[in-house]
SEVO-158412 format. One record per residue (C-alpha): z, x, y. Coordinates in Angstrom, 2 decimals, m for minus. Layout:
N
zz,xx,yy
Z,X,Y
...
***
This chain:
830
zz,xx,yy
m137.63,4.47,117.51
m138.60,1.14,116.26
m141.95,0.28,116.18
m143.97,m1.85,118.78
m147.08,m3.66,118.78
m146.26,m5.09,121.91
m145.45,m3.91,125.52
m143.23,m6.44,126.95
m143.88,m6.49,131.04
m141.92,m9.08,133.69
m144.56,m9.82,136.00
m143.25,m13.00,137.94
m139.94,m14.41,139.00
m139.82,m18.01,140.59
m138.16,m17.81,143.67
m135.68,m20.30,145.19
m132.60,m21.89,146.20
m130.03,m22.78,143.83
m130.29,m26.45,144.69
m134.03,m26.41,143.70
m133.68,m24.87,140.81
m134.17,m27.77,139.13
m137.40,m28.62,140.88
m139.17,m25.19,140.54
m138.68,m24.66,136.67
m141.54,m23.64,135.01
m142.95,m26.82,132.62
m146.27,m25.12,131.20
m148.63,m22.38,132.19
m152.43,m21.66,131.62
m154.00,m18.15,131.74
m157.44,m16.80,132.25
m158.59,m13.34,133.04
m156.11,m12.24,135.98
m155.37,m16.03,136.64
m151.87,m17.85,135.39
m151.55,m21.10,136.58
m147.89,m22.38,136.42
m146.97,m26.26,135.94
m143.47,m27.41,137.02
m140.90,m29.89,136.15
m141.70,m31.33,139.29
m145.20,m31.69,140.04
m146.29,m28.82,141.62
m149.45,m26.22,140.06
m149.09,m22.87,141.33
m151.58,m20.24,141.21
m150.71,m16.49,140.36
m153.17,m13.28,140.39
m152.38,m10.95,138.36
m153.01,m6.61,138.91
m155.73,m5.25,137.57
m153.66,m3.71,134.90
m149.99,m4.29,134.08
m149.30,m2.11,131.38
m146.56,0.16,131.43
m147.98,2.87,133.27
m147.50,0.57,136.46
m144.34,0.82,138.02
m142.84,m2.41,138.25
m143.65,m3.44,141.94
m147.35,m2.66,140.77
m146.98,m5.27,137.94
m146.02,m7.80,139.29
m148.01,m10.94,139.78
m148.91,m12.08,143.68
m148.55,m15.54,144.88
m152.18,m17.62,145.34
m152.52,m21.40,146.41
m150.33,m24.33,145.12
m150.39,m27.35,144.98
m148.18,m30.65,144.99
m149.74,m33.07,142.42
m147.65,m36.24,144.26
m143.79,m37.87,142.12
m141.85,m35.29,140.68
m142.75,m36.30,137.11
m143.31,m33.16,135.34
m147.03,m31.49,134.56
m147.24,m31.32,130.49
m150.59,m29.49,130.26
m152.94,m26.98,132.35
m156.53,m25.79,130.68
m159.35,m24.28,132.17
m162.72,m24.36,132.50
m163.96,m21.59,134.03
m167.57,m22.71,133.21
m167.14,m24.92,136.13
m164.02,m23.45,138.03
m162.67,m26.41,136.82
m158.02,m26.52,136.35
m157.73,m29.42,134.26
m153.96,m31.13,134.54
m152.67,m33.63,132.25
m149.36,m35.08,135.01
m148.37,m38.61,134.40
m150.15,m39.39,131.75
m153.14,m38.22,133.49
m156.01,m35.34,133.38
m156.81,m34.74,136.62
m159.49,m31.95,137.78
m158.74,m29.05,140.35
m160.56,m26.33,141.58
m159.59,m23.04,139.82
m159.09,m21.00,143.43
m158.68,m23.46,145.86
m156.61,m26.18,143.71
m158.48,m29.08,145.40
m159.02,m31.60,143.57
m162.89,m32.38,142.46
m164.19,m35.56,144.12
m166.66,m36.43,141.54
m164.33,m36.36,138.17
m162.18,m39.32,138.89
m158.55,m39.02,137.20
m158.48,m40.21,132.89
m155.44,m42.46,132.54
m153.55,m43.23,129.85
m153.55,m39.54,128.47
m150.48,m38.49,126.03
m152.44,m35.01,125.34
m155.95,m33.55,125.44
m157.71,m30.20,124.71
m160.92,m28.48,125.50
m162.84,m26.94,122.36
m162.88,m23.40,122.92
m165.78,m22.50,120.80
m168.15,m24.46,123.54
m166.95,m22.61,126.59
m169.69,m20.24,126.77
m172.14,m19.33,129.55
m174.95,m20.93,127.80
m173.60,m24.43,127.86
m174.43,m26.86,130.33
m171.21,m29.25,129.35
m167.74,m28.44,127.27
m166.33,m30.91,125.03
m162.46,m32.30,125.64
m160.47,m34.06,123.21
m157.76,m36.74,125.13
m155.10,m38.85,122.80
m154.39,m42.41,124.55
m151.08,m43.06,125.10
m151.21,m46.69,124.54
m153.58,m46.44,121.35
m154.00,m44.35,118.08
m157.60,m42.99,118.90
m158.92,m39.80,120.02
m160.98,m39.69,122.72
m164.09,m37.18,123.29
m165.19,m36.30,126.57
m168.25,m34.86,127.29
m167.23,m32.71,130.75
m169.80,m31.27,133.49
m169.74,m29.50,136.73
m169.53,m32.78,138.58
m169.26,m35.80,135.32
m167.00,m36.54,132.50
m167.51,m39.58,129.75
m166.35,m40.69,126.81
m169.22,m40.29,124.21
m167.36,m41.31,121.59
m164.06,m42.61,119.97
m161.92,m41.52,116.94
m158.93,m43.83,115.63
m155.77,m42.32,114.18
m153.40,m43.86,111.61
m150.09,m42.66,113.61
m149.90,m41.29,117.20
m150.28,m37.54,118.01
m147.64,m34.94,118.71
m149.80,m32.24,118.70
m153.62,m31.30,118.20
m155.95,m28.35,118.27
m160.07,m28.74,118.44
m162.43,m25.89,116.78
m165.89,m27.34,117.34
m166.30,m30.76,115.33
m162.99,m30.23,113.18
m159.90,m31.49,115.34
m156.24,m30.85,113.62
m153.52,m33.39,114.45
m149.80,m33.21,113.86
m148.22,m36.79,113.90
m144.92,m37.33,113.20
m144.23,m36.86,109.80
m147.61,m35.31,109.00
m150.90,m33.13,109.55
m154.11,m34.67,109.78
m157.77,m32.85,109.91
m160.58,m35.15,111.40
m163.76,m34.59,111.62
m165.29,m35.52,115.26
m168.97,m36.36,114.46
m167.92,m38.45,111.08
m164.47,m39.65,112.08
m163.35,m39.34,108.91
m159.87,m37.66,108.34
m157.75,m35.94,105.56
m153.91,m35.58,104.78
m153.14,m32.00,104.86
m149.40,m31.85,104.46
m145.62,m33.22,105.63
m143.32,m31.97,107.63
m139.86,m32.96,109.27
m140.42,m33.43,112.87
m136.34,m34.19,112.88
m135.51,m30.80,112.23
m138.40,m28.40,113.24
m140.56,m27.95,116.55
m143.97,m29.32,115.36
m147.30,m27.85,116.71
m150.69,m27.31,116.05
m152.73,m23.77,117.49
m155.90,m22.14,116.85
m155.56,m19.12,114.52
m159.64,m17.92,114.96
m162.80,m19.22,114.35
m162.64,m22.56,112.49
m158.64,m21.59,111.61
m155.49,m23.56,112.42
m152.24,m22.42,112.42
m149.72,m25.09,112.03
m145.66,m24.98,111.17
m145.31,m26.51,107.70
m142.51,m27.67,106.09
m139.80,m25.36,104.91
m140.52,m22.97,107.72
m143.53,m22.20,106.74
m146.67,m20.96,109.12
m149.77,m22.62,107.35
m153.31,m21.46,108.05
m155.29,m24.56,107.05
m159.45,m24.16,107.54
m161.57,m26.29,108.91
m162.76,m27.32,105.65
m158.96,m28.08,104.59
m158.17,m25.05,102.20
m155.77,m22.38,102.98
m157.14,m18.51,102.58
m154.51,m16.52,103.89
m150.76,m16.69,102.47
m148.32,m18.98,104.36
m145.89,m16.73,106.97
m142.09,m17.37,106.38
m140.74,m17.46,109.89
m137.13,m19.20,111.13
m136.52,m22.73,111.20
m136.20,m22.72,115.27
m139.51,m21.50,115.70
m141.14,m23.04,119.15
m144.78,m22.15,119.78
m146.45,m19.79,117.92
m150.00,m17.65,118.91
m152.02,m15.33,117.20
m153.22,m12.31,118.65
m155.38,m10.31,116.09
m153.61,m8.60,113.36
m150.58,m10.41,114.54
m148.87,m13.74,115.03
m146.82,m14.50,117.51
m143.59,m16.38,117.45
m141.24,m17.76,120.09
m137.87,m18.70,118.86
m135.03,m19.20,121.82
m134.18,m15.77,122.39
m136.03,m13.76,120.83
m140.09,m13.32,119.82
m141.20,m12.08,116.63
m144.44,m10.25,115.67
m145.55,m11.08,112.32
m148.59,m9.11,110.73
m151.48,m11.33,109.71
m152.00,m8.40,106.85
m149.08,m8.28,105.07
m147.25,m11.13,106.34
m143.78,m9.14,107.45
m142.31,m8.86,110.72
m143.18,m5.47,112.73
m141.59,m6.41,116.28
m138.98,m8.64,117.89
m138.75,m8.76,121.34
m135.66,m10.26,123.23
m136.72,m13.25,125.56
m133.41,m15.07,126.66
m134.28,m18.84,127.34
m137.84,m18.70,126.44
m139.29,m21.82,126.52
m143.00,m21.55,126.13
m146.17,m19.03,124.90
m149.65,m19.26,125.92
m152.23,m17.00,124.62
m154.01,m14.63,127.24
m157.46,m12.38,127.34
m155.00,m9.63,126.01
m152.40,m10.59,124.71
m150.15,m13.30,125.35
m147.50,m14.53,127.90
m144.19,m15.86,127.68
m142.26,m17.60,129.59
m138.56,m19.45,130.52
m137.49,m21.57,133.63
m138.40,m19.42,136.17
m139.82,m15.87,134.32
m143.39,m14.89,133.18
m143.32,m11.84,130.54
m146.80,m10.38,129.42
m147.22,m9.34,126.11
m149.49,m6.31,125.84
m150.82,m5.30,122.56
m150.19,m1.17,122.52
m153.44,0.38,121.88
m154.21,0.75,117.61
m154.53,3.95,117.85
m151.05,4.08,118.98
m149.43,1.80,116.53
m151.23,3.97,113.53
m149.52,6.57,114.92
m146.28,5.61,115.44
m146.68,3.89,111.82
m147.02,7.54,110.40
m144.58,8.85,112.17
m141.73,6.82,110.82
m143.82,7.50,107.06
m144.86,4.01,107.04
m148.10,4.82,105.63
m149.26,2.11,103.68
m148.93,m0.53,106.45
m150.86,2.13,108.94
m153.92,2.09,106.75
m153.49,m1.58,106.16
m153.73,m2.10,109.83
m156.46,0.25,110.05
m158.60,m1.38,107.64
m157.79,m4.68,109.20
m158.63,m4.28,112.89
m161.67,m2.46,111.35
m164.50,m5.69,112.09
m163.03,m5.74,115.69
m163.46,m2.04,116.52
m167.09,0.20,117.08
m167.80,1.74,113.97
m167.92,5.16,115.30
m164.53,5.06,116.84
m163.32,3.07,113.55
m164.53,5.95,111.19
m163.02,8.62,113.50
m159.70,6.97,113.78
m160.07,6.19,109.91
m160.23,9.72,109.09
m157.29,10.67,111.37
m155.19,8.23,110.30
m155.82,9.26,106.62
m155.28,12.51,107.33
m151.55,11.91,108.57
m151.05,9.55,105.72
m151.88,12.66,103.50
m149.32,14.94,104.87
m146.71,12.39,104.93
m147.23,12.34,101.15
m148.06,16.11,101.08
m144.33,16.64,102.34
m142.66,13.75,99.97
m144.73,15.93,97.49
m146.85,13.18,96.20
m149.50,15.32,95.82
m151.94,13.43,94.38
m151.95,10.65,97.21
m152.21,13.85,99.25
m155.34,15.37,97.69
m157.00,11.87,98.03
m155.92,10.81,101.69
m157.26,14.74,102.87
m160.49,14.38,100.91
m160.68,10.32,102.08
m160.51,11.22,105.55
m162.15,14.46,105.44
m160.06,17.01,106.57
m160.67,20.37,107.75
m159.16,22.28,104.68
m157.81,25.12,107.44
m155.52,22.51,108.38
m153.96,22.85,105.17
m154.57,26.54,104.74
m152.30,27.26,107.89
m149.21,25.73,106.16
m149.51,28.97,103.68
m147.86,31.99,105.45
m149.60,34.13,102.59
m153.07,32.26,103.22
m153.26,32.29,107.16
m154.51,35.96,107.48
m157.88,34.32,105.33
m158.42,32.24,108.49
m160.74,33.62,111.44
m159.31,34.09,114.89
m161.03,31.46,116.74
m159.54,28.46,114.70
m157.01,25.99,116.15
m155.31,23.78,114.38
m155.47,20.21,115.69
m152.60,18.87,113.80
m149.51,19.54,116.09
m147.29,17.29,113.99
m148.12,19.22,110.89
m145.54,22.01,112.02
m142.79,19.69,112.13
m142.92,19.33,108.37
m141.44,21.65,105.59
m141.34,25.54,106.39
m143.24,26.72,103.07
m141.89,30.50,103.51
m138.52,29.24,103.65
m139.32,26.93,100.43
m140.80,29.65,98.38
m137.72,31.59,99.33
m135.36,28.73,98.20
m137.28,27.19,95.79
m139.96,28.67,93.67
m140.01,25.97,91.60
m140.64,23.36,94.27
m142.87,26.04,95.67
m145.14,26.17,92.93
m146.01,22.59,93.12
m147.15,22.93,96.18
m149.44,25.93,95.34
m150.81,24.03,92.22
m151.46,21.37,95.21
m153.54,23.48,97.29
m155.49,25.08,93.99
m156.53,21.61,92.80
m157.47,20.20,96.67
m159.99,23.34,97.05
m161.55,23.17,94.05
m162.09,19.24,94.66
m164.12,20.14,98.12
m165.80,22.96,96.84
m169.26,22.70,97.71
m169.20,19.83,99.50
m169.58,18.67,103.03
m166.34,18.87,103.82
m165.90,22.58,102.78
m168.87,23.72,104.28
m168.10,25.14,107.52
m165.52,27.06,106.21
m166.41,28.50,102.58
m165.85,31.44,103.17
m161.56,30.93,104.06
m161.57,28.65,100.87
m162.97,30.87,98.52
m160.23,33.76,99.91
m157.74,30.87,99.37
m158.65,30.11,96.56
m159.03,33.92,95.02
m155.08,34.68,96.86
m154.30,31.48,94.58
m155.55,31.95,91.36
m154.81,35.86,91.34
m151.23,34.46,92.36
m150.98,32.16,89.98
m152.32,34.00,86.63
m155.08,31.86,86.36
m157.50,34.00,85.25
m160.00,31.42,84.09
m160.54,29.89,87.46
m160.51,33.01,89.05
m162.98,34.66,86.87
m165.31,31.46,87.56
m164.67,31.59,90.56
m165.67,35.57,91.44
m168.84,35.38,89.11
m170.48,32.46,90.54
m171.88,32.79,94.34
m168.99,32.55,96.48
m167.66,32.92,100.24
m165.15,35.47,99.33
m164.90,38.47,101.82
m164.38,41.80,100.17
m162.22,43.25,103.30
m159.74,40.28,102.22
m160.20,39.82,98.36
m160.56,43.36,97.31
m157.10,44.45,97.97
m155.54,40.96,96.59
m157.30,41.84,93.45
m156.50,45.59,93.74
m152.38,44.40,94.35
m152.50,41.86,90.94
m154.67,44.49,88.63
m157.35,42.12,88.56
m160.07,44.73,88.04
m162.41,42.96,86.08
m162.22,40.30,88.45
m162.85,42.76,91.04
m165.83,44.35,89.42
m167.61,40.33,89.26
m166.84,40.16,92.96
m168.76,43.28,93.68
m171.49,41.75,91.44
m171.68,38.47,92.71
m172.17,40.02,96.40
m175.21,42.51,95.01
m172.92,45.61,95.21
m174.11,45.99,91.36
m172.99,50.16,91.32
m169.64,49.17,92.77
m169.33,46.37,90.38
m170.26,48.65,86.99
m167.92,51.42,88.28
m164.91,49.28,88.29
m165.68,48.14,84.80
m166.02,51.64,83.85
m162.67,52.88,84.93
m161.30,49.94,83.04
m163.12,51.17,79.82
m162.50,54.50,80.54
m158.62,53.97,80.72
m158.21,54.44,84.48
m157.59,50.81,85.04
m155.32,48.68,83.12
m156.99,45.26,82.68
m156.35,42.88,79.59
m158.43,39.88,81.19
m161.43,41.09,79.37
m161.18,42.00,75.84
m164.94,43.88,75.53
m165.22,45.72,78.86
m168.07,47.74,77.27
m170.05,44.80,75.84
m170.02,43.14,79.40
m171.09,46.17,81.06
m173.80,46.66,78.48
m175.22,43.09,78.89
m175.10,43.38,83.01
m176.98,46.82,82.60
m179.71,44.88,80.41
m180.41,42.21,83.24
m180.75,44.20,86.16
m183.77,44.91,87.67
m182.78,47.96,89.90
m184.05,50.42,87.49
m181.88,53.55,89.33
m178.85,52.07,88.25
m179.74,51.14,85.15
m180.15,55.07,84.38
m177.27,55.67,86.42
m174.75,54.45,83.63
m177.45,54.31,80.63
m176.28,58.00,79.32
m172.62,57.30,79.57
m173.18,53.58,77.58
m175.07,55.92,74.71
m172.45,58.50,74.55
m169.82,55.77,74.28
m171.66,53.50,71.09
m175.41,54.55,70.11
m175.72,51.04,68.52
m174.62,48.65,71.44
m175.38,51.11,74.06
m179.48,51.04,73.06
m179.26,46.94,73.85
m179.26,47.69,77.66
m183.30,48.19,76.54
m183.98,45.68,73.89
m182.27,42.51,75.35
m184.12,42.65,78.35
m186.41,39.82,79.57
m189.79,40.34,78.35
m190.81,39.97,82.17
m188.51,43.07,82.67
m189.00,45.31,80.31
m188.68,49.44,80.74
m191.80,51.37,79.76
m191.29,52.51,75.77
m192.24,56.29,76.52
m189.57,56.51,79.63
m187.42,54.75,77.18
m187.93,57.27,74.40
m187.47,60.40,76.49
m184.12,60.02,77.24
m183.15,58.86,73.60
m184.11,61.92,72.04
m180.42,63.15,72.50
m179.13,59.97,70.55
m180.64,59.51,67.02
m179.45,56.47,65.89
m180.29,54.78,69.59
m183.99,55.91,69.17
m184.15,54.41,65.25
m183.05,51.08,67.05
m185.38,51.13,69.63
m188.06,52.03,67.77
m187.14,49.01,65.17
m187.01,46.71,68.31
m190.40,47.76,69.13
m192.18,47.11,65.55
m190.05,44.58,64.46
m189.34,42.21,67.26
m192.58,43.83,69.62
m194.32,44.14,66.57
m196.10,47.15,67.61
m199.41,48.77,66.13
m199.04,51.99,67.45
m199.30,54.97,65.11
m197.04,57.05,67.11
m193.87,54.80,67.04
m194.11,54.07,63.33
m194.43,57.63,62.69
m191.58,58.26,64.87
m189.85,56.06,63.03
m190.75,57.69,59.59
m189.59,60.87,60.82
m186.62,59.42,62.19
m185.75,57.54,59.18
m186.26,60.71,57.18
m183.91,63.09,59.21
m181.12,60.05,59.25
m181.46,59.98,55.77
m180.80,63.12,54.99
m177.89,63.53,57.34
m176.11,60.54,55.37
m176.42,62.04,51.89
m174.48,64.85,53.63
m171.87,62.85,55.05
m172.03,60.77,51.72
m172.06,57.82,53.84
m174.17,54.17,52.52
m177.56,54.40,52.21
m178.66,51.67,54.26
m181.15,54.14,56.65
m182.84,55.10,53.29
m183.98,51.11,52.31
m185.23,50.71,55.33
m187.02,53.94,55.38
m188.93,53.13,51.72
m189.61,49.83,53.32
m191.29,51.22,56.49
m193.16,53.30,53.47
m194.12,50.45,51.68
m195.37,47.90,54.43
m196.65,49.90,57.19
m200.18,50.25,57.86
m199.98,52.55,60.77
m198.57,55.79,60.33
m199.99,58.44,59.53
m199.53,59.13,55.66
m200.11,63.26,55.64
m197.72,63.79,58.37
m194.82,61.48,56.64
m195.77,63.25,53.28
m195.36,66.96,54.84
m191.75,65.68,56.56
m190.62,64.97,53.05
m192.40,66.91,50.76
m189.31,70.12,50.73
m186.57,67.11,50.57
m184.86,65.33,47.34
m186.44,61.79,48.92
m188.16,61.66,45.86
m188.67,57.76,45.38
m190.22,58.06,49.23
m192.93,61.19,48.23
m194.08,58.92,45.37
m194.67,56.06,47.46
m196.80,58.47,49.89
m198.65,60.44,47.36
m198.96,56.62,45.86
m200.04,55.63,49.63
m202.79,58.42,49.31
m204.12,57.29,45.99
m202.47,59.68,44.16
m200.65,57.56,41.53
m200.45,59.76,38.21
m198.84,62.11,40.78
m196.41,59.55,42.23
m195.26,58.82,38.56
m195.04,62.01,37.74
m192.72,62.59,40.64
m190.43,59.63,39.44
m190.31,60.68,36.26
m189.79,64.13,36.25
m187.75,64.54,39.54
m186.49,61.66,40.56
m185.71,61.02,36.51
m185.38,57.41,37.26
m187.44,55.58,34.87
m186.82,51.85,35.83
m187.86,52.79,39.73
m191.29,54.36,37.78
m192.01,50.96,36.41
m190.74,49.52,39.62
m193.28,51.34,41.15
m195.98,50.26,39.24
m195.36,46.52,39.96
m195.19,47.74,43.24
m198.01,49.64,43.69
m200.35,46.94,41.69
m199.14,43.82,44.12
m202.52,42.44,45.54
m204.69,44.17,42.81
m206.09,42.74,39.83
m204.65,43.26,36.21
m206.69,45.97,35.48
m205.22,47.81,38.04
m201.97,47.10,37.03
m203.06,47.90,32.95
m204.49,51.33,34.61
m200.97,52.32,36.46
m198.67,51.12,33.23
m201.31,53.43,30.89
m200.87,56.30,33.20
m197.00,56.03,32.85
m197.46,55.65,29.21
m199.33,58.97,28.93
m196.70,60.55,30.76
m194.07,59.22,28.96
m196.10,60.39,25.57
m196.63,63.91,27.05
m192.21,63.83,26.21
m190.63,63.94,23.47
m187.52,62.84,24.92
m189.28,59.48,26.68
m190.21,58.37,23.24
m188.34,55.17,23.19
m188.91,54.77,26.89
m192.87,54.46,25.98
m191.90,52.33,23.27
m189.88,49.90,25.63
m192.29,49.62,28.54
m194.92,48.96,25.68
m192.48,46.08,24.52
m191.72,44.98,28.06
m195.18,44.85,29.36
m197.75,43.63,26.44
m199.25,41.29,28.45
m200.79,43.39,30.79
m202.01,46.39,27.82
m205.45,46.31,26.00
m204.49,47.07,22.39
m207.49,49.28,21.76
m206.81,51.54,24.81
m203.06,52.14,23.63
m204.22,52.77,20.26
m206.42,55.44,21.20
m203.29,57.34,23.31
m200.45,57.20,20.86
m199.58,60.29,18.25
m201.03,59.95,14.70
m197.47,60.50,14.07
m196.21,56.94,14.97
m196.11,54.53,12.52
m196.82,50.99,13.00
m193.23,49.53,12.40
m192.82,51.59,15.47
m195.04,49.46,17.43
m195.12,46.55,15.45
m193.50,44.43,18.01
m195.77,45.45,20.34
m198.82,44.53,18.37
m197.36,41.10,17.48
m196.90,40.16,20.94
m200.21,41.75,21.92
m201.59,39.60,19.13
m200.27,36.55,19.98
m201.59,37.11,23.69
m204.91,37.41,22.54
m204.83,34.16,20.52
m202.95,32.61,23.22
m205.96,33.54,25.59
m208.77,32.72,23.17
m207.04,29.37,22.66
m206.82,28.29,26.04
m210.54,30.19,26.85
m211.49,26.99,23.69
m209.90,24.25,25.60
m211.05,25.25,29.15
m214.52,25.16,27.44
m214.08,22.15,25.96
m212.75,20.12,29.19
m215.73,21.47,31.18
m218.02,19.78,28.32
m216.17,16.47,28.29
m216.47,16.59,32.31
m220.26,17.58,32.20
m220.69,14.67,29.79
m218.66,11.80,31.82
m220.99,13.12,35.13
m224.36,12.96,32.75
m223.38,9.41,31.39
m222.73,8.46,35.56
m225.68,9.76,36.42
m228.02,7.91,33.48
m226.47,4.95,35.45
m227.93,5.89,38.71
m231.22,6.03,39.83
m232.81,8.75,42.01
m235.81,9.30,44.21
m237.58,12.56,44.37
m239.83,12.98,47.23
m242.66,15.77,47.31
m240.86,18.94,49.45
m237.24,18.26,48.83
m235.20,20.73,48.57
m232.40,21.90,46.57
m228.57,21.57,48.24
m227.71,24.43,47.10
m230.41,27.12,46.99
m232.43,25.11,49.59
m235.52,25.97,47.48
m238.06,22.82,47.01
m237.94,21.08,43.68
m240.81,21.83,41.86
m239.79,21.31,38.30
m239.44,18.34,36.48
m235.78,19.33,35.56
m233.22,18.50,38.25
m229.36,18.01,38.35
m227.54,15.50,40.29
m223.39,15.21,41.12
m221.50,12.60,41.71
m222.47,11.34,44.99
m226.11,11.20,44.13
m227.05,14.87,45.91
m230.03,16.23,43.93
m230.44,20.23,43.19
m231.88,22.72,40.85
m231.74,22.77,37.08
m229.75,26.26,37.54
m227.01,24.56,39.70
m225.32,21.69,37.52
***
């Protein structure tokens, strides 16, 4: 079925005997509202009354015009033009080279308006035909002279107010306000009625084409230009629209926005002003004229009149979409926007845009379809309805508003016959639903959209998007989505779905089954780690304790993170954690380390318990020949911590082989000599003994370190096996030993040569210290001399009762001191 922009309706057929045919033929036509006026070739004016509706819904009898009055003007000269002036109920008739005014309804002459003689053409200015106007303007061209007369027409008068000369006789004219467009025998002119100036537009060939000028809208004219071009010319003389290519034999043209009607002898063509393409042709044999009407146009032959009524824009657009002429439909919709109410336009635009989207959809133009569906704010459920496997997601009360969609391709059949193409449709569905998710377009059916997306991601194996959907808040219905995920073995995503819906226990139980091997799902490489992280973030204590033992039994080092990784404002009570952790020694150590090192706990029980745990763990590692990492932590704790009970810690290691730890604890109790004996005789680690002296002396003066080293030296000297070690101790630490103290301890059997290196280093060190003291004294004296010299150049005022700035005593003696800043003090405070 061809597209129709206009409906042709036969509204009048002139009756008459064959012998009167030539006398009764229609010469011209005029129309205002339901009134149609016929000017015949035999000087007759006839009034017709159209029915209230002439659309196709009336039967032929109802669509015909009714005969009104008629009037014979005189001789047999034809009526050339008719123009209605409804403001004054005037019907202006150009007949016998004269303009006569008749009453629009009675067709009686208006006595006050005398006939205007010698007129070849006339036109009424349409832009002034308003109810507020007291008069209208009429333009006439003289049949004797090359001039244009401007008349002011009132209810009972008309008079010439201006005369505008023309270079040539006019053939056709049209007027718009103060602008007049005239066609002469070989060109078109644009005249200004106020100034009388004229401007040549372009030439034409009057011998090969019908010349006419008609109004194309406010301030715009339509002309039959050269080379069969319909030219749009503004009253400023410029063309703002592209020209329209039409046939050579065009007899007349009228604008019925957004279309241009062009009349040819056997056919009427309908062109779009929006894209300059021919949209419709209407067969009209013997048509001679075309006039504009309030709701379309009238076409007449010698005996018949046809009404061309525009098809409602909604129907035109739907027809274009039905013919898959989508771009034309949207172009038409945008073109008529300015002439339609805004709300109506928006709704129509949405509907048409969606229909256009479906055309692209079934042509596999998915990108265009998605954009059009979004622009048209299509209900996503209309798309979901097309996919058989997704239909269960829709609520039972949903009713589709787009029945024509069902005429498209059956996607179920496509799934069976062409899997590759069907996968393209599935990809489009995911792209579209993802694009609208979270927008107003999706808000009224978020559950359906999310359920469909979940099914789609599971079906396509899109793990990343599926995980993102179920992890964040969503509208998925569990009764629909749980079976889908189970069917596709997406158990990790199932747990996340439970979690996003607040079912924490169901979520963790599902993940536990994956970790224990009851469910197979490779989408998450570390399910156990995810469980631990989830428990560490949970505020519900019962759920945490429900799964805490499972996590610790599986891996104490990671499982303890459910307590250590919690937010600062959501930590569990320390004692509540330590009690159940007693079964898990490694977890206890890690949790106590967290309390002491991360939370800076100073509670003695925590430090004591950690020390005891370190001891137990160290003894176990020694039995298992494991690494000694824990022992290093134990020693660090014993050295650095100030908050544990030394005696309790010593009792725990007293009967063990942890000699280094015994020494540290003895040292903490002040028993440094006993500590060194443990290191030398029990641990048998001489380097450790010397390192102990260095570590224990940290923070003390050199005398304390010397005392420790002397104690170590005495221990070495007490055994003949450690003679060389004692010598090395002296040589390596000569700066810390006083020679006189060492000499008192050395056995008489030792030779000078044995300790010569120590003696040399000691003497050198002593000389160096003495020289440094002398140098410092000299520098101090030089500084004092400099102060005195500067002070001698300054004057000081000593008042009675003035006090020393240092000791605050009154300066009663004549001696005093002063610094560089002029501050006075007593002689004892230089």
